[in-house]
C-alpha positions as CSV (number, residue, x, y, z in Angstrom):
1,X,71.3,144.5,56.9
2,X,72.3,147.0,54.3
3,X,76.0,146.8,53.4
4,X,77.9,148.8,50.9
5,X,81.2,148.1,49.2
6,X,84.2,149.4,51.1
7,X,85.2,152.9,49.9
8,X,88.6,154.4,50.5
9,X,88.1,158.1,51.1
10,X,90.9,160.7,50.8
11,X,92.0,162.1,54.2
12,X,90.3,165.5,53.6
13,X,86.9,163.7,53.0
14,X,87.4,161.7,56.2
15,X,88.0,164.9,58.1
16,X,85.0,166.6,56.7
17,X,82.8,163.7,57.4
18,X,84.1,163.4,61.0
19,X,83.7,167.2,61.5
20,X,80.2,167.4,60.1
21,X,78.4,166.4,63.3
22,X,80.5,168.8,65.3
23,X,79.7,171.7,62.9
24,X,76.0,170.7,62.9
25,X,75.6,170.7,66.7
26,X,77.7,173.9,67.1
27,X,75.7,175.8,64.5
28,X,72.4,174.5,65.8
29,X,73.3,175.8,69.3
30,X,74.4,179.2,67.9
31,X,71.3,179.5,65.8
32,X,69.1,178.8,68.9
33,X,71.1,181.3,71.0
34,X,70.7,184.1,68.5
35,X,67.0,183.4,67.9
36,X,66.0,183.1,71.6
37,X,68.3,185.5,73.2
38,X,68.5,188.4,70.7
39,X,65.7,188.1,68.2
40,X,62.8,187.0,70.4
41,X,60.3,189.6,71.8
42,X,61.5,188.5,75.3
43,X,64.7,186.6,75.8
44,X,64.1,183.0,76.9
45,X,67.3,181.2,76.1
46,X,68.2,178.4,78.6
47,X,70.1,175.1,78.8
48,X,67.0,173.1,78.0
49,X,65.7,175.5,75.3
50,X,69.0,174.9,73.5
51,X,68.7,171.1,73.9
52,X,65.1,171.2,72.7
53,X,65.9,173.0,69.5
54,X,69.1,171.1,68.8
55,X,67.6,167.7,69.2
56,X,64.7,168.6,67.0
57,X,67.2,169.7,64.4
58,X,69.2,166.5,64.8
59,X,66.2,164.3,64.4
60,X,65.3,166.2,61.2
61,X,68.7,166.0,59.6
62,X,68.9,162.3,60.3
63,X,65.5,161.8,58.6
64,X,66.7,163.8,55.6
65,X,69.9,161.7,55.2
66,X,67.9,158.5,55.6
67,X,65.4,159.6,52.9
68,X,68.3,160.5,50.6
69,X,69.9,157.1,51.2
70,X,66.5,155.3,50.5
71,X,65.5,157.3,47.5
72,X,68.8,158.0,45.8
73,X,70.5,154.7,46.8
74,X,73.6,156.6,47.9
75,X,75.6,155.2,50.8
76,X,75.2,156.9,54.2
77,X,78.9,157.6,54.4
78,X,78.7,159.7,51.2
79,X,75.9,161.8,52.7
80,X,77.4,163.0,55.9
81,X,78.2,166.3,54.2
82,X,74.5,167.1,54.2
83,X,74.9,168.1,57.9
84,X,76.7,171.2,56.8
85,X,73.3,172.2,55.3
86,X,72.4,173.4,58.8
87,X,73.8,176.7,57.7
88,X,70.6,177.5,55.8
89,X,68.9,177.9,59.2
90,X,70.6,181.3,59.4
91,X,68.1,182.6,56.8
92,X,65.3,183.3,59.3
93,X,67.8,185.2,61.4
94,X,68.8,187.5,58.6
95,X,65.1,187.8,57.6
96,X,64.3,189.1,61.1
97,X,67.2,191.5,61.2
98,X,66.5,192.9,57.7
99,X,62.7,193.2,58.5
100,X,63.5,194.5,62.0
101,X,61.0,192.0,63.4
102,X,61.2,189.7,66.4
103,X,61.1,185.9,65.7
104,X,58.0,184.0,67.1
105,X,58.6,180.7,65.4
106,X,56.6,177.8,66.8
107,X,55.4,174.3,66.0
108,X,52.6,174.0,63.4
109,X,49.1,173.9,64.9
110,X,45.6,174.2,63.6
111,X,43.0,172.2,61.7
112,X,43.9,169.6,59.1
113,X,43.1,171.9,56.3
114,X,45.2,174.7,57.9
115,X,48.2,172.4,58.3
116,X,47.9,171.4,54.6
117,X,47.8,175.0,53.7
118,X,50.9,175.7,55.8
119,X,52.8,172.9,54.2
120,X,51.7,173.7,50.6
121,X,52.7,177.4,51.0
122,X,56.0,176.7,52.7
123,X,54.6,178.4,55.9
124,X,53.8,181.6,54.1
125,X,50.2,181.4,55.3
126,X,51.4,180.8,58.9
127,X,52.3,184.3,59.9
128,X,54.4,183.4,62.9
129,X,56.5,181.1,60.8
130,X,56.7,183.2,57.7
131,X,60.4,183.9,58.2
132,X,60.9,180.2,57.5
133,X,59.5,180.5,54.0
134,X,62.7,181.3,52.2
135,X,64.6,178.7,54.1
136,X,62.1,176.0,53.3
137,X,62.2,177.0,49.6
138,X,66.0,176.8,49.6
139,X,65.9,173.3,51.2
140,X,63.2,172.1,48.7
141,X,65.1,173.2,45.6
142,X,68.5,172.2,47.0
143,X,67.1,168.7,47.6
144,X,65.8,168.6,44.1
145,X,69.2,169.7,42.7
146,X,71.2,167.3,44.8
147,X,68.8,164.4,43.9
148,X,69.2,165.2,40.2
149,X,73.0,165.5,40.5
150,X,73.2,162.0,42.0
151,X,70.7,160.2,39.8
152,X,70.1,162.3,36.7
153,X,66.4,161.4,37.2
154,X,63.8,164.1,37.4
155,X,61.3,161.9,39.1
156,X,63.6,160.7,41.9
157,X,64.9,164.2,42.4
158,X,61.3,165.5,42.8
159,X,60.4,162.6,45.0
160,X,63.3,163.5,47.3
161,X,62.4,167.2,47.5
162,X,58.8,166.4,48.2
163,X,59.6,163.7,50.7
164,X,62.0,165.9,52.7
165,X,59.5,168.8,52.7
166,X,56.7,166.6,53.9
167,X,58.8,164.8,56.5
168,X,60.2,168.0,57.9
169,X,56.7,169.5,58.2
170,X,55.4,166.3,59.9
171,X,58.0,166.7,62.5
172,X,57.2,170.4,62.8
173,X,53.5,169.7,63.9
174,X,52.9,170.2,67.6
175,X,52.2,166.5,68.2
176,X,53.1,166.1,71.9
177,X,53.6,168.4,74.9
178,X,53.3,168.4,78.7
179,X,50.3,169.4,80.7
180,X,49.7,172.3,81.4
181,X,52.3,174.1,79.2
182,X,51.4,172.9,75.7
183,X,48.4,172.9,73.4
184,X,49.5,169.8,71.4
185,X,47.6,166.9,69.8
186,X,48.6,164.6,72.6
187,X,49.2,165.8,76.1
188,X,51.3,164.0,78.8
189,X,51.4,164.4,82.5
190,X,55.0,164.9,83.6
191,X,57.2,166.1,86.5
192,X,59.4,167.9,84.1
193,X,59.1,171.5,82.8
194,X,58.1,172.2,79.2
195,X,61.6,172.3,77.6
196,X,62.9,169.4,79.7
197,X,60.0,167.3,78.5
198,X,60.5,168.4,74.8
199,X,64.2,167.8,75.1
200,X,63.6,164.3,76.4
201,X,61.0,163.6,73.7
202,X,63.3,164.7,70.8
203,X,66.1,162.8,72.5
204,X,64.1,159.6,72.1
205,X,63.4,160.3,68.4
206,X,67.0,161.3,67.7
207,X,68.2,158.1,69.4
208,X,65.9,155.9,67.3
209,X,66.9,157.7,64.1
210,X,70.6,157.4,65.0
211,X,70.3,153.7,65.4
212,X,68.5,153.4,62.1
213,X,71.2,155.6,60.6
214,X,74.0,153.3,61.8
215,X,72.2,150.2,60.6
216,X,71.6,151.7,57.1
217,X,75.2,152.7,57.0
218,X,76.3,149.1,57.5
219,X,78.4,150.2,60.5
220,X,77.1,147.5,62.8
221,X,78.8,144.7,60.9
222,X,77.3,141.4,59.8
223,X,77.4,139.5,63.1
224,X,73.8,139.8,64.2
225,X,73.9,137.6,67.3
226,X,76.0,139.9,69.4
227,X,73.8,142.9,68.5
228,X,70.7,140.9,69.4
229,X,72.3,140.0,72.8
230,X,73.2,143.6,73.4
231,X,69.7,144.8,72.5
232,X,68.1,142.2,74.9
233,X,70.4,143.2,77.7
234,X,69.6,146.9,77.1
235,X,65.8,146.1,77.2
236,X,66.3,144.1,80.4
237,X,68.1,147.0,82.1
238,X,65.4,149.4,80.8
239,X,62.7,147.3,82.5
240,X,64.6,146.9,85.8
241,X,65.4,150.6,85.9
242,X,61.7,151.5,85.2
243,X,60.6,149.3,88.1
244,X,63.2,150.8,90.4
245,X,62.2,154.4,89.5
246,X,58.5,153.6,90.0
247,X,59.1,151.9,93.4
248,X,61.3,154.6,94.7
249,X,59.1,157.4,93.4
250,X,62.1,159.0,91.7
251,X,60.0,159.4,88.6
252,X,56.2,158.9,88.9
253,X,54.8,159.5,85.4
254,X,55.0,156.8,82.7
255,X,56.6,159.2,80.2
256,X,59.3,160.3,82.8
257,X,60.0,156.7,83.8
258,X,60.3,155.5,80.2
259,X,62.5,158.3,78.9
260,X,64.7,158.5,81.9
261,X,66.1,155.1,81.1
262,X,67.7,156.0,77.8
263,X,71.3,156.6,79.0
264,X,71.4,153.3,81.0
265,X,70.0,151.5,78.0
266,X,72.5,152.9,75.6
267,X,75.4,152.4,78.0
268,X,74.4,148.7,78.4
269,X,74.1,148.3,74.7
270,X,77.6,149.7,74.2
271,X,79.2,147.7,77.0
272,X,77.8,144.4,76.0
273,X,78.8,144.9,72.4
274,X,82.3,146.1,73.5
275,X,83.1,143.1,75.6
276,X,81.7,140.6,73.1
277,X,84.2,138.5,71.1
278,X,83.0,140.1,67.9
279,X,83.7,143.8,68.8
280,X,86.6,144.0,66.4
281,X,84.4,143.8,63.3
282,X,82.4,146.9,64.3
283,X,83.1,150.0,62.4
284,X,84.8,152.9,64.3
285,X,82.1,155.1,62.9
286,X,79.5,153.1,64.8
287,X,81.3,153.5,68.1
288,X,81.7,157.2,67.4
289,X,78.1,157.7,66.5
290,X,76.8,155.7,69.5
291,X,79.2,157.5,71.9
292,X,77.9,160.9,70.7
293,X,74.3,159.7,71.2
294,X,75.2,158.6,74.8
295,X,76.9,161.9,75.6
296,X,73.9,163.8,74.4
297,X,71.6,161.6,76.5
298,X,73.7,162.4,79.6
299,X,73.5,166.1,78.7
300,X,69.7,165.9,78.7
301,X,69.1,163.5,81.6
302,X,72.1,164.3,83.9
303,X,70.7,167.6,85.4
304,X,67.3,165.9,85.8
305,X,68.8,162.9,87.6
306,X,70.8,165.0,90.0
307,X,68.2,167.8,90.4
308,X,70.8,170.4,89.5
309,X,68.2,172.6,87.8
310,X,65.2,174.1,89.5
311,X,62.0,172.8,88.0
312,X,61.0,176.1,86.4
313,X,64.5,177.1,85.2
314,X,63.9,176.1,81.5
315,X,60.6,178.1,81.4
316,X,62.3,181.4,81.5
């Protein structure tokens, strides 16, 4: 487990760190709303469109911070400010308004050589995503500048900029999607609509990245046994719930059955850890991060569980 020396931060730094996820999620929702409600050819904003976009953004920012932590050797706690970088996502919005064009941004798709071309040219050769070019360039050079400021090493700064650019574009490829709505590399059969499916998919990646994020931050503490017990209990609940969903027919497709168990798994993980005798050594940051993840999981899966949304509502 990666542990870093204790660091006493001034109150204003603590506040900025704590507020960073709030700002990130709020700005991400605002950006999605403006893009899909006002700047699209035809408005298609909805609850699950917002979750889809926001969870993709959340997965990406966690990857960026983890890469910075790995390459620059800077503690996670000192990198939470990077979440404020979500502000650069306003650039395509201004581009569309100045150019008086609608936004038609989408996942990268095409042959291998075409994808390489899109990545190498910062999406300039991908006409639909050309409004992203300036944003991608800003991110690339910002990562280089930040990397150099932390390390004074040209090679590590360049490695960070290139790694972030490649990782972001890998996540931007249209890897998965539901039948019959998507033209992705891998297609899944599902009972859910397109944006419900994509929200659940990015929820799973965000959850995995968040757990890695907490581990790399050293917030889990050093007592491994209780975390192992919590993980085993969570897996057991996941298996039992999957069996119940399959038998009752509540969810029939493997993807739906698997992803629908995330809230119960996370809640079990939290409860087992909370009632263990070693809960006092766990950082408050870990509890806060896992609680946020759990609430986001409920936001995605709650309406699906209780059938509060019509199946085609998110396809507007």
